[in-house]
VOGU-3710 file (C-alpha; in Angstrom, 3 decimals, decimal comma):
1> mvnelaclnc> 235,151/43,879/-80,123  235,471/40,222/-79,236  233,003/38,897/-76,657  234,235/36,907/-73,660  233,620/33,172/-73,629  233,141/30,809/-70,644  235,739/28,103/-70,155  234,255/24,597/-70,263  236,550/23,443/-67,478  236,732/26,174/-64,854
11> gkgftptchi> 233,794/28,295/-66,005  235,750/31,531/-65,956  235,365/34,105/-68,679  238,219/34,643/-71,081  238,973/36,529/-74,275  239,880/34,194/-77,140  243,316/34,835/-78,598  243,215/32,451/-81,558  240,628/30,307/-83,287  237,888/32,621/-82,156
21> trqkfcssec> 235,145/30,358/-83,356  236,620/27,162/-81,889  238,433/28,126/-78,682  236,656/26,649/-75,636  239,240/26,854/-72,857  241,013/29,708/-71,170  244,369/27,914/-71,065  246,100/24,753/-72,187  245,940/23,342/-68,614  242,149/23,536/-68,593
31> rvrynnakry> 242,011/21,930/-72,009  244,246/19,005/-70,959  242,396/18,437/-67,723  238,983/18,554/-69,369  239,955/16,188/-72,180  241,605/13,737/-69,755  238,481/13,682/-67,600  236,171/13,363/-70,563  238,201/10,457/-71,893  237,220/8,314/-68,863
41> ytdtpvnecp> 233,943/9,845/-67,692  231,558/10,010/-70,625  228,352/8,905/-68,856  227,973/11,985/-66,616  229,009/15,633/-66,725  232,642/16,208/-65,873  232,229/18,390/-62,753  229,233/16,539/-61,314  229,231/13,516/-58,974  227,837/10,509/-60,894
51> ecgtpieqsg> 226,260/9,078/-57,708  224,462/11,966/-56,019  224,728/14,691/-58,684  226,445/17,204/-56,398  228,582/19,799/-58,248  232,295/19,247/-57,641  234,728/22,105/-57,306  238,105/21,205/-58,739  241,112/22,558/-56,897  242,886/23,597/-60,109
61> eagrwrrfcg> 246,190/22,302/-58,792  248,277/19,553/-60,289  246,882/16,145/-59,400  244,127/13,700/-60,130  240,786/14,894/-61,426  238,005/14,611/-58,817  235,153/12,509/-60,084  233,161/11,929/-56,856  232,242/14,283/-54,038  233,357/11,815/-51,360
71> krcrqlyhyk> 234,514/8,309/-50,513  231,013/7,035/-49,785  229,675/8,033/-53,208  232,638/6,398/-54,911  232,051/3,091/-53,088  228,309/3,061/-53,805  228,833/3,890/-57,467  231,330/1,102/-58,072  229,261/-1,369/-56,036  226,197/-0,698/-58,178
81> kwqekqqany> 228,278/-1,083/-61,312  229,593/-4,400/-60,025  226,039/-5,594/-59,257  224,856/-4,652/-62,735  227,762/-6,526/-64,275  227,082/-9,602/-62,147  223,400/-9,648/-63,008  224,127/-9,136/-66,698  226,544/-12,073/-66,787  224,502/-14,337/-64,474
91> qppiqicpnc> 222,594/-17,183/-66,073  220,501/-19,052/-63,472  220,320/-22,815/-63,944  217,163/-24,430/-65,184  215,015/-25,690/-62,294  212,122/-28,118/-61,982  208,920/-26,953/-60,340  208,023/-29,337/-57,454  204,290/-28,896/-58,082  203,797/-29,319/-61,824
101> gkdfqpewgp> 207,172/-30,868/-62,687  207,912/-28,513/-65,570  211,283/-26,983/-66,337  211,501/-23,200/-65,940  214,174/-20,530/-66,134  214,292/-18,318/-62,998  214,336/-14,606/-63,754  215,859/-13,534/-60,438  219,520/-12,677/-59,929  222,219/-14,489/-57,953
111> gmqrrfcgda> 221,576/-15,126/-54,287  217,776/-15,294/-54,772  215,976/-18,614/-54,518  212,897/-19,545/-56,472  211,384/-23,015/-56,216  208,158/-22,720/-58,191  207,412/-21,592/-61,717  204,607/-19,289/-60,577  202,410/-18,166/-57,691  199,643/-20,623/-58,588
121> criqwwtdyr> 201,977/-23,620/-58,221  203,415/-22,253/-54,964  199,976/-21,767/-53,352  198,767/-25,186/-54,534  201,870/-26,977/-53,228  201,677/-25,438/-49,747  197,938/-26,121/-49,531  198,473/-29,814/-50,235  201,419/-29,927/-47,810  199,371/-28,534/-44,900
131> kanpsleekp> 196,557/-30,990/-45,605  199,023/-33,894/-45,590  200,681/-32,703/-42,319  197,926/-31,386/-40,047  200,062/-31,881/-36,902  202,269/-28,925/-37,880  199,431/-26,488/-37,367  198,138/-28,004/-34,127  198,554/-25,684/-31,141  198,172/-26,706/-27,479
141> lwceccgqal> 194,968/-25,378/-25,955  195,977/-25,777/-22,310  198,977/-24,567/-20,291  201,557/-27,307/-19,820  202,199/-26,237/-16,223  198,875/-25,331/-14,608  196,374/-26,621/-17,202  194,529/-23,333/-17,802  193,217/-22,371/-21,224  195,654/-20,476/-23,475
151> radqkkycsr> 194,880/-17,297/-25,365  195,538/-16,836/-29,061  198,870/-15,063/-28,452  200,178/-17,689/-25,971  202,069/-20,782/-27,074  202,893/-23,204/-24,216  202,476/-21,385/-20,894  199,793/-19,016/-19,661  202,092/-16,736/-17,657  205,689/-15,991/-16,765
161> acylrameet> 205,281/-17,711/-13,403  204,294/-20,987/-15,100  207,299/-20,743/-17,386  209,694/-20,228/-14,468  208,080/-23,077/-12,533  208,557/-25,402/-15,504  212,198/-24,326/-15,848  212,804/-25,036/-12,153  211,756/-28,635/-12,669  214,504/-29,107/-15,232
171> hrqqicawcg> 217,193/-27,765/-12,824  218,401/-28,786/-9,412  220,497/-27,129/-6,714  223,899/-28,597/-5,877  226,670/-27,630/-3,448  230,109/-26,926/-4,877  232,677/-29,452/-3,712  235,294/-26,727/-3,232  233,749/-23,438/-2,101  230,539/-24,845/-0,611
181> eefsvyagee> 228,227/-22,454/-2,450  224,982/-23,585/-4,057  224,633/-23,421/-7,818  222,030/-24,485/-10,356  222,615/-27,330/-12,826  220,478/-29,314/-15,251  218,795/-32,404/-13,863  220,839/-34,771/-16,031  224,152/-32,934/-15,670  226,877/-34,149/-13,317
191> rqyccrncas> 229,008/-31,297/-11,973  231,000/-31,027/-8,772  232,196/-27,427/-8,976  230,347/-24,199/-9,636  232,990/-22,635/-11,918  236,371/-23,238/-13,538  238,243/-21,426/-10,787  236,942/-23,833/-8,160  237,749/-26,845/-10,350  241,288/-25,594/-10,963
201> aaqtapknfr> 241,819/-24,829/-7,271  240,604/-28,275/-6,254  242,998/-29,990/-8,658  246,084/-27,920/-7,812  245,650/-27,319/-4,068  247,894/-29,260/-1,611  246,404/-32,198/0,248  246,531/-30,496/3,644  244,230/-27,668/2,565  240,617/-28,010/3,625
211> rgirrirnte> 237,816/-27,364/1,236  235,018/-24,922/1,908  232,255/-27,490/2,490  232,079/-26,601/6,200  231,655/-22,910/5,539  229,846/-20,953/8,231  226,577/-19,624/6,836  225,168/-17,802/9,852  224,721/-14,106/9,233  223,892/-12,957/12,813
221> peswtehikq> 226,991/-11,607/14,616  226,529/-13,599/17,841  225,976/-16,987/16,211  228,684/-16,299/13,649  231,249/-15,525/16,377  230,340/-18,643/18,307  230,592/-20,879/15,227  233,940/-19,497/14,145  235,408/-20,014/17,622  234,243/-23,619/17,622
231> aareaeldrd> 235,575/-24,208/14,105  238,952/-22,706/15,062  239,262/-25,053/18,032  238,504/-28,129/15,937  240,679/-27,099/12,965  243,997/-28,900/12,510  246,234/-26,200/11,124  249,409/-27,140/9,258  252,436/-26,063/11,267  254,978/-26,629/8,469
241> skrvrlvcge> 256,456/-23,523/6,902  255,570/-22,582/3,346  257,986/-22,133/0,489  258,768/-18,551/-0,448  259,912/-17,804/-3,986  261,580/-14,487/-4,666  261,072/-13,305/-8,257  264,315/-11,637/-9,286  264,227/-8,497/-11,351  261,816/-5,574/-11,280
251> tsmyagidsl> 258,006/-5,786/-11,294  255,467/-2,996/-11,489  253,591/-2,516/-8,221  250,494/-1,464/-10,189  249,969/-5,102/-11,253  246,977/-6,753/-9,614  246,185/-10,337/-8,718  245,373/-11,365/-12,283  248,563/-9,835/-13,691  250,785/-11,380/-11,011
261> saiiryrlrf> 249,208/-14,824/-11,400  249,702/-14,549/-15,184  253,385/-13,719/-14,632  253,750/-16,759/-12,371  251,982/-19,107/-14,764  253,238/-18,022/-18,188  256,552/-16,241/-17,604  257,967/-18,201/-14,652  256,272/-21,501/-15,588  255,041/-22,152/-12,027
271> npydgsiyvf> 251,611/-23,000/-10,689  250,138/-20,051/-8,725  247,849/-22,482/-6,829  250,657/-24,563/-5,293  250,519/-22,767/-1,934  253,873/-21,006/-2,231  254,403/-17,318/-1,503  255,612/-15,381/-4,557  257,392/-12,129/-3,739  258,015/-9,276/-6,213
281> rdqsgtmlky> 260,102/-6,096/-5,806  259,764/-2,730/-7,506  262,421/-0,782/-9,377  263,564/1,338/-6,412  263,744/-1,630/-4,034  261,670/0,080/-1,325  258,466/-1,891/-1,872  257,606/-5,610/-1,905  254,461/-7,272/-3,124  253,657/-10,913/-2,403
291> lhwdgqsfcq> 250,907/-13,264/-3,576  249,753/-16,443/-1,853  246,981/-19,005/-2,493  245,519/-20,204/0,826  243,315/-22,915/-0,653  240,183/-20,838/-1,247  241,364/-17,440/-2,484  244,420/-15,336/-3,268  246,022/-13,284/-0,497  247,892/-10,215/-1,677
301> gkrraqsgty> 250,171/-8,107/0,515  252,376/-5,070/0,094  255,234/-3,789/2,260  257,113/-0,509/2,016  260,452/0,080/3,744  260,515/3,005/6,118  264,078/3,830/5,094  266,529/2,238/2,717  265,836/-0,751/0,478  265,041/-4,421/0,993
311> pwpdapegei> 267,904/-6,895/0,441  267,369/-8,699/-2,837  269,341/-11,357/-4,734  271,386/-10,046/-7,651  270,204/-12,417/-10,409  268,870/-12,039/-13,961  265,243/-11,082/-14,397  262,826/-14,023/-14,314  264,895/-16,317/-12,081  263,512/-17,760/-8,844
321> veiterefqy> 265,298/-17,903/-5,474  263,602/-20,134/-2,856  263,808/-19,342/0,854  261,872/-20,478/3,927  258,992/-18,613/5,505  261,126/-17,824/8,548  263,774/-16,246/6,342  261,056/-14,265/4,584  259,786/-12,864/7,891  263,339/-11,813/8,710
331> llsrsivpie> 263,638/-10,155/5,283  260,487/-8,133/5,914  261,851/-6,844/9,216  265,230/-5,782/7,837  266,024/-3,159/5,246  269,401/-1,864/4,184  269,819/1,749/5,311  272,409/3,699/3,318  275,109/5,148/5,596  276,344/8,618/4,773
341> drk> 280,023/9,377/5,137  280,731/11,643/8,056  282,820/14,688/7,529
//
């Protein structure tokens, strides 16, 4: 009776049919797969991951032989092989020791710096360097702000309060030329505006618009009401009507101020800070959305028709139709109501 043998590829037992003393595989497929794998992978066992050593279960189906248990092991294995190849082929240049002046061949690989031929030369060179430059090791003994003695773990200031006080001396408070708010700047820096938005608004705003220098700062209700009444009496409001620009086409009503201003600037090639009123309409025609820069901020409004749709120019998308503010007020008060045919 012939004993069963274990297949070298799949490990299953089989009964040899020919070449009893030499048959090692249960089938020709196992023999081909094993020999193909062994042809390329001779450093490790065939069914074992060469990186972590985990046993690998082959699917047995047609396809590529699995050498690694996962993607991570494959990357680490090839990276280590690449490092070994780089270090084997790397020949560091001959360097000169700055302490003794002798030529030496560094033994470290690429990316590693070595200046001295040995530890003795390195220690001797740094000892002489510190003796020649004693100011590098000098540490202030007193706080630069209050003059108190510093501890061993403190460098320039004795406390956080002294540090903040010293930083305040290097900054100064200035009022923005557009919005009137205070902001902090360096002592030697010349700035008129607190941010880019204020600078852009000041450059693009019409001449008749007032800046926010005279902003009311009172927080109590009584004084605030009195100040705003006085400021309204003295204000010289512009009576001229504004230009209204109807944006033809359809615009999503979910767009906010930033999206609408981007449409005006980049798609329509207009300046959103020019004081004009830009009006957008939705797909159904029952809702309008308009954006206006009043000199200090954006004003956004939305109107929905109670019945029917708003009249709108029939023009290609992206074109602009200019009307007066009086015509715009009339447009908001009128909507086209569809009339049903009577029977």
